[in-house]
Each structure stands twice: as C-alpha cells, then as structure tokens.
FIMAR-251729 format. One line per 5 residues: number of its first residue (from 1); for each residue x, y, z of N, C-alpha, C. Coordinates in steps of 0.2 Angstrom, whole numbers, plus 5000, padded with zeros to 4 digits. Atoms other than C-alpha are relative to their C-alpha. Example, Ala and Ser with C-alpha at 12.3 -4.5 7.8 and 13.67 -1.06 7.14 Angstrom:
2
1 = 5004,4994,5000,5062,4978,5039,5004,5006,5000 | 4996,4994,4999,5068,4995,5036,4996,5005,5003 .
This chain:
114
1 = 5004,4994,4999,4830,4823,5089,5004,5006,5001 | 4996,4994,4999,4836,4841,5089,4995,5005,5002 | 5005,4995,4997,4828,4855,5099,5004,5007,4998 | 4997,4994,5002,4831,4873,5093,4996,5006,5003 | 5004,4994,4997,4827,4889,5103,5004,5006,4998 .
6 = 4998,4994,5003,4829,4906,5095,4999,5005,5006 | 5000,4994,4996,4832,4923,5104,5003,5005,4997 | 4997,4994,5003,4837,4940,5101,4996,5005,4995 | 5005,4996,5004,4822,4947,5091,4998,5006,5004 | 5003,4994,4997,4814,4964,5094,4999,5005,4995 .
11 = 5002,4994,5004,4810,4981,5088,5007,5004,4999 | 4994,4996,5001,4824,4991,5080,4999,5005,4994 | 5001,4995,5005,4825,5007,5070,5004,4999,4993 | 4996,5001,5007,4830,5007,5051,5007,5002,5001 | 4993,4999,4999,4849,5006,5050,5003,4997,5006 .
16 = 4998,5003,4994,4850,4998,5067,5003,4992,4999 | 4997,5006,5000,4858,4981,5071,4996,4995,5006 | 5002,5005,4995,4852,4965,5080,5004,4994,4999 | 4996,5007,5001,4860,4948,5083,4995,4995,5003 | 5004,5006,4998,4849,4932,5083,5004,4995,5002 .
21 = 4997,5006,4998,4854,4917,5092,4996,4994,5000 | 5004,5006,5001,4849,4899,5090,5004,4995,5004 | 4996,5005,4996,4854,4887,5104,4997,4993,4998 | 5001,5007,5003,4854,4868,5098,5001,4995,5006 | 4999,5005,4995,4852,4853,5110,4997,4994,4997 .
26 = 5002,5006,5003,4849,4835,5107,5006,4996,4996 | 4996,5004,5005,4857,4825,5093,5004,5005,4996 | 4997,4994,5004,4868,4840,5088,5006,4998,4996 | 4994,5002,5003,4883,4830,5083,4999,4998,4993 | 5002,5002,5007,4874,4824,5067,4998,5006,4996 .
31 = 5002,4995,5004,4869,4841,5062,5005,5002,4994 | 4996,4998,5006,4876,4845,5044,4999,5007,4998 | 5002,4993,5002,4867,4861,5040,4996,5004,5005 | 5004,4996,4996,4860,4875,5050,4998,5007,4996 | 5002,4995,5004,4851,4890,5043,4995,5005,5003 .
36 = 5005,4996,4998,4840,4905,5046,4995,5001,4994 | 5006,4998,5005,4823,4908,5037,4996,5005,5003 | 5004,4995,4998,4811,4921,5038,4993,5000,4996 | 5007,5000,5003,4792,4923,5035,4996,5006,5002 | 5005,4995,4998,4780,4937,5034,4993,4998,4998 .
41 = 5007,5003,5002,4761,4935,5033,4998,5000,4993 | 5002,5000,5007,4754,4929,5017,5006,4998,4995 | 4995,5002,5005,4771,4924,5010,5004,4994,5002 | 4997,5007,4999,4781,4908,5009,5007,5002,5005 | 4994,5000,4997,4796,4905,5021,5006,5001,4996 .
46 = 4994,4999,5005,4812,4911,5013,5007,4999,5004 | 4993,5001,4997,4830,4906,5016,5003,5007,5000 | 4996,4993,4999,4840,4921,5023,5008,4998,5000 | 4993,5002,5000,4857,4912,5026,5001,4993,5003 | 4999,5007,4997,4864,4895,5029,5008,4999,5001 .
51 = 4993,5002,4998,4880,4887,5036,5001,4993,5000 | 4999,5007,5001,4887,4870,5032,5006,4998,5004 | 4994,5002,4997,4899,4859,5041,5006,5001,4996 | 4995,4998,5003,4916,4865,5036,5000,5008,4999 | 5001,4993,5000,4910,4883,5036,4998,5004,4995 .
56 = 5003,4997,5006,4903,4886,5019,4993,5004,5002 | 5006,4996,4999,4890,4900,5020,4997,5002,4994 | 5004,4997,5006,4876,4906,5008,4995,5005,5003 | 5004,4995,4998,4866,4921,5009,4995,5002,4994 | 5005,4997,5005,4850,4928,5000,5003,5006,4998 .
61 = 4998,4994,5004,4854,4942,4988,4998,5006,5004 | 5003,4994,4996,4843,4954,4999,5004,5001,5006 | 4996,4999,4994,4855,4952,5014,5007,5000,4999 | 4993,5000,5000,4872,4950,5007,5003,5007,5001 | 4997,4994,4998,4884,4962,5014,4997,5004,5006 .
66 = 5003,4997,4994,4872,4966,5029,5000,4995,5005 | 5000,5005,4995,4870,4950,5038,5005,4995,5000 | 4995,5005,4999,4882,4937,5044,4998,4994,5004 | 5002,5006,4996,4879,4919,5049,5006,4997,5003 | 4994,5003,4997,4891,4910,5061,4997,4995,5005 .
71 = 5002,5006,4996,4891,4895,5072,5006,4999,5005 | 4995,5001,4994,4900,4892,5089,4998,4993,5002 | 5001,5007,4998,4901,4873,5090,5001,4998,5008 | 4999,5001,4993,4908,4874,5108,4994,5002,5004 | 5006,4998,4997,4892,4883,5113,4993,4997,4997 .
76 = 5005,5003,5004,4881,4873,5101,4994,5006,4998 | 5004,4994,5002,4874,4890,5095,5002,5003,4994 | 4999,4997,5007,4871,4898,5078,4998,5007,5001 | 5002,4993,5000,4870,4917,5076,4998,5003,4993 | 5001,4996,5005,4864,4929,5064,5001,5008,5002 .
81 = 4999,4993,4999,4871,4946,5065,4997,5004,4994 | 5004,4996,5005,4860,4959,5056,5002,5007,5001 | 4999,4993,5000,4866,4976,5052,4997,5004,4994 | 5003,4996,5005,4859,4990,5042,4993,4998,4998 | 5006,5003,5000,4842,4984,5045,4995,5004,4996 .
86 = 5005,4997,5004,4828,4989,5033,4993,4998,5002 | 5007,5002,4998,4809,4989,5036,4998,4994,4996 | 5001,5006,5003,4808,4975,5023,5003,4994,5003 | 4997,5006,4996,4818,4964,5035,4995,4998,5005 | 5005,5002,4995,4803,4964,5046,4997,4993,4999 .
91 = 5002,5006,5001,4798,4946,5048,5001,4996,5007 | 4999,5005,4995,4797,4931,5060,5006,4996,4997 | 4994,5003,5002,4815,4923,5059,5000,4993,5004 | 5000,5007,4998,4816,4904,5061,5007,4997,4999 | 4994,5004,5000,4831,4893,5065,4998,4993,4997 .
96 = 5001,5007,5003,4833,4877,5055,5006,4996,5001 | 4994,5005,4999,4844,4862,5057,4998,4993,4996 | 5001,5006,5004,4846,4846,5046,5005,4995,5002 | 4995,5005,4998,4854,4830,5051,4999,4992,4997 | 5004,4996,5005,4846,4824,5038,4993,5002,5001 .
101 = 5007,4998,4999,4829,4826,5046,5000,5008,5001 | 5001,4993,4999,4823,4844,5047,4997,5002,5006 | 5003,4998,4993,4820,4853,5063,5000,5008,4999 | 5002,4993,5000,4813,4871,5066,4999,5002,5007 | 5002,4996,4994,4813,4883,5080,4994,5003,5000 .
106 = 5007,4997,5000,4798,4892,5086,4999,5007,4997 | 5000,4994,5003,4803,4908,5078,5001,5006,5005 | 5000,4994,4996,4807,4926,5084,4999,5006,4996 | 5003,4994,5003,4799,4942,5079,5006,5005,4999 | 4996,4995,5001,4810,4955,5071,4996,5006,4996 .
111 = 5004,4995,5003,4802,4972,5068,5005,5006,4999 | 4995,4995,5002,4812,4986,5059,4995,5006,4998 | 5005,4995,5001,4802,5002,5061,5002,5007,5004 | 4999,4993,4996,4804,5021,5066,4994,5002,5004 .
C-alpha cells in the first residue's frame, strides 16, 4: 500500500507560480512511476507530467516549458513547480503513483484567476 498526500494548491493570479508537493508513505520502495494529473468538472482526468525511476520525465504539451516535475527520494516527496500559470490551468491536481498497483492522492485545488 502507498499513501499519497498533496499540498500547495491555492489561488494565484495569471502569470504567477505555485509549487505542489506530494508526500508518499507506505511501500514507497517499489514505486516505479509518479505523476501529476488534473481534472476539471465534466472532463476526464488528464496527465500533466510524469517522472520515472532513473529520472525520465514527460509533460503534456500544454505545460511544456512552464511546469517542472521533480522527486526527492530522501524526503519521499514529488513536486510540481508551476510557472506562468494561466486560467486554463485551473483544476484539481492529483498525485499518482504506480508500483505496479495504482494509487491516487485526494487532490488539491489550483485556481488561476485575477
């Protein structure tokens, strides 16, 4: 079992920055992939960014060059640095881990609005 807890969401103006954190606990030694997803009402959850063992990262085209995913193994924590935020980035952001079972956090709201 893996437990995931997100933090760092909130309200920010367009062009601003936020950093999301995802603290992992439990059987974290077996985690092979972690990722951030986001979801808005009426839409499917979409992949924002992923990071794999070895450090390989992938990003959705909509966030490339603005968001950075990272993982601190010593702290068992994954981050999503979000810069140049846009209103269309508004969503609930979810932390995801796979070992190979899939685990989800409870989500954190990010609102980009003036």
